[in-house]
C-alpha positions as CSV (number, residue, x, y, z in Angstrom):
1,M,13.4,8.4,3.0
2,T,17.0,8.8,1.8
3,P,19.1,9.1,4.8
4,R,21.9,12.5,4.2
5,V,25.6,10.8,5.3
6,L,27.8,14.1,6.1
7,L,31.8,13.0,5.3
8,V,34.8,14.5,7.0
9,D,38.2,13.8,6.0
10,D,40.7,15.1,5.2
11,L,41.6,12.6,2.5
12,A,39.6,13.7,-0.6
13,F,40.7,10.2,-1.8
14,M,39.1,8.5,1.3
15,R,36.2,11.2,0.7
16,S,35.0,10.2,-2.6
17,L,35.4,6.1,-2.3
18,L,33.0,6.8,0.8
19,T,30.9,8.5,-1.6
20,D,31.0,5.8,-4.0
21,I,29.5,3.4,-0.8
22,I,27.4,5.7,0.5
23,K,25.1,6.8,-3.2
24,G,26.2,2.9,-4.2
25,A,24.1,1.7,-0.7
26,G,20.8,4.5,-2.2
27,M,21.8,7.0,0.2
28,S,22.8,11.1,-0.2
29,I,25.6,13.0,0.5
30,A,24.1,15.5,2.3
31,G,27.7,18.0,2.5
32,E,31.9,17.1,2.7
33,A,34.9,18.4,5.2
34,E,38.2,17.7,5.4
35,N,38.4,18.9,9.0
36,G,36.6,19.7,12.0
37,Q,36.1,23.3,12.1
38,Q,34.3,22.8,8.1
39,A,32.5,20.4,9.7
40,L,31.0,21.6,12.4
41,E,29.9,25.0,9.4
42,S,29.1,22.4,6.9
43,Y,27.0,20.5,9.8
44,A,24.9,23.5,10.4
45,D,24.4,24.3,7.0
46,S,22.8,20.8,5.9
47,I,22.2,19.3,9.3
48,P,22.4,15.7,8.2
49,D,21.0,12.4,9.4
50,I,24.5,10.8,10.1
51,V,28.0,12.5,10.3
52,L,30.9,10.4,9.2
53,L,33.9,11.6,10.9
54,D,37.8,11.0,11.2
55,I,39.4,11.4,13.9
56,E,43.2,12.1,12.3
57,M,42.6,15.2,10.8
58,P,44.7,18.9,10.7
59,V,43.1,22.0,11.8
60,M,39.9,20.5,13.9
61,N,40.6,16.6,15.3
62,G,38.0,14.9,14.7
63,L,37.8,13.7,18.6
64,L,36.7,17.4,19.1
65,A,35.1,18.1,16.7
66,L,32.6,15.0,18.0
67,R,32.3,17.1,20.8
68,R,31.6,20.1,19.3
69,L,29.0,18.9,16.9
70,R,27.3,17.2,20.3
71,R,26.8,20.4,21.6
72,M,25.4,22.0,18.7
73,D,22.8,19.1,18.8
74,K,23.2,16.4,21.3
75,D,21.2,14.3,19.0
76,A,23.6,14.2,16.2
77,R,23.7,11.0,14.7
78,I,27.9,10.2,14.0
79,I,29.8,7.4,13.4
80,M,33.8,8.0,13.5
81,C,36.8,6.5,10.9
82,S,39.9,5.9,11.6
83,A,42.9,3.8,10.7
84,R,44.0,3.6,14.0
85,G,41.9,1.7,15.9
86,E,42.8,1.6,19.3
87,Q,40.9,1.3,21.4
88,Q,41.0,3.2,23.8
89,M,40.7,6.0,21.2
90,I,37.2,4.1,20.2
91,L,36.2,4.4,24.1
92,R,37.4,7.7,24.2
93,A,35.0,8.2,21.0
94,I,31.8,6.6,22.7
95,Q,32.2,8.2,25.7
96,L,32.0,12.0,23.9
97,G,28.9,10.6,21.7
98,A,29.9,8.9,18.7
99,R,27.6,6.4,17.7
100,D,30.1,3.6,16.1
101,F,32.9,2.8,15.4
102,V,34.3,2.1,11.4
103,V,38.0,1.7,11.2
104,K,40.4,2.0,7.4
105,P,40.9,0.5,5.2
106,F,37.1,0.9,4.8
107,K,34.9,-2.2,3.9
108,P,32.2,-0.9,2.0
109,E,29.4,-3.5,4.3
110,R,30.8,-2.5,7.5
111,V,29.9,1.7,6.5
112,V,26.9,0.8,5.7
113,N,25.8,-1.2,8.3
114,A,27.0,1.0,10.9
115,I,24.7,3.9,9.4
116,T,22.0,0.9,8.8
117,R,21.8,0.0,12.4
118,V,22.2,3.3,13.7
119,L,19.6,5.5,11.8
120,Q,17.0,2.2,12.5
121,V,17.7,1.9,16.0
122,D,16.6,6.3,16.2
123,G,14.0,4.9,13.9
124,L,14.8,7.0,11.2
125,I,14.4,3.7,8.7
126,P,12.9,0.5,8.8
127,G,14.2,-2.7,10.9
128,L,15.2,-5.3,9.1
129,P,12.1,-8.1,8.5
130,D,13.5,-10.6,11.3
131,G,13.7,-7.2,14.1
132,R,17.0,-6.9,14.0
133,A,19.3,-3.7,13.6
């Protein structure tokens, strides 16, 4: 199975950077959105395996989009992304159902590890041979 990732960020260069990271790890892009409203529409159209969701965006921010995505699909796998690694924001995102949190600027291995871990926990991709997730 090739994991399909929905990228949601208002900055085109961030989506491009994430696309390179995701494709470089052998995953595919299910779709892209530049705000939370587009994320809801794209999610419904593509049903991705996982969503990388920025917090600070116009039209609808990531926390509201997270809340609405989880209402649409209680099993939605969402990893939040933000340039602000504030503890309170991370805690709020996790309380709302985010599975992980990646701080910008992105380290490619951190992005790939977060996606892989979430998909392994849910059994969508095999775990590591030694049992680590």
